[in-house]
Phi, psi and omega in degrees: 000141179237143182274142174254131176269162183306313182296342174288314176302307181303316174297322182288316188283334186253341180053026182286349175229091191306321181297312173294326177296324183282330173299313178295324177300308183294331178291322182289320179297324176307306183298323182288332179274004179064026174279330181224165175233124179255154175212146173215191188222166183304322184299318177296313180299315177308308178303315178308312178297319180297314181290320179297334190257354176306130177283343179274348185240274184258335172052046182278139177292153180304319176290334175287320178299314173303315181301321187279309190286327189303302182298329176298309184290347178274351184298132186307313187274004174262112186283130173217127173298112185064056181312318183305325176299316189295308183302309182295324180296324178296309182306306178305313172311316179284325191273322184241152175284078176243156166291157183296323177303314179296326178293316176297326184292318180296313180299319173292323179303313183298315182300320188265007181050048172256127179260355190224149185216155172264123174194151172265356180287114187280344178307323181296339182293342185282345187270122176292141184080002172262126179254115175264130176244153178247144186289000000 
């Protein structure tokens, strides 16, 4: 098993360096063909979304980020703890004006069937079925 860092995802998704993008494409192809197993973490995916959305770097819209990243996170040879939470977080991120980290929180809450959270962040109020409380 091999861990995949943020910059590999970025090179693949943006193709801003064609040589590296092709090498990353081949790496993900091997994973899709079950020739190797790749692993990454929530921190890496959160950083990928942050970098892609950054106004100073790529300035991609939420829906575009979801469109590019969703199929990659669905690759069979890419191991993710609770893959469905990652994918749901991308859906929430694209649908509502949430920071990706907040979308992850909401996706984890849904996965754990938790309907209430303590937070001062009013963006959570946008998500149907979620009740935000203040301490």
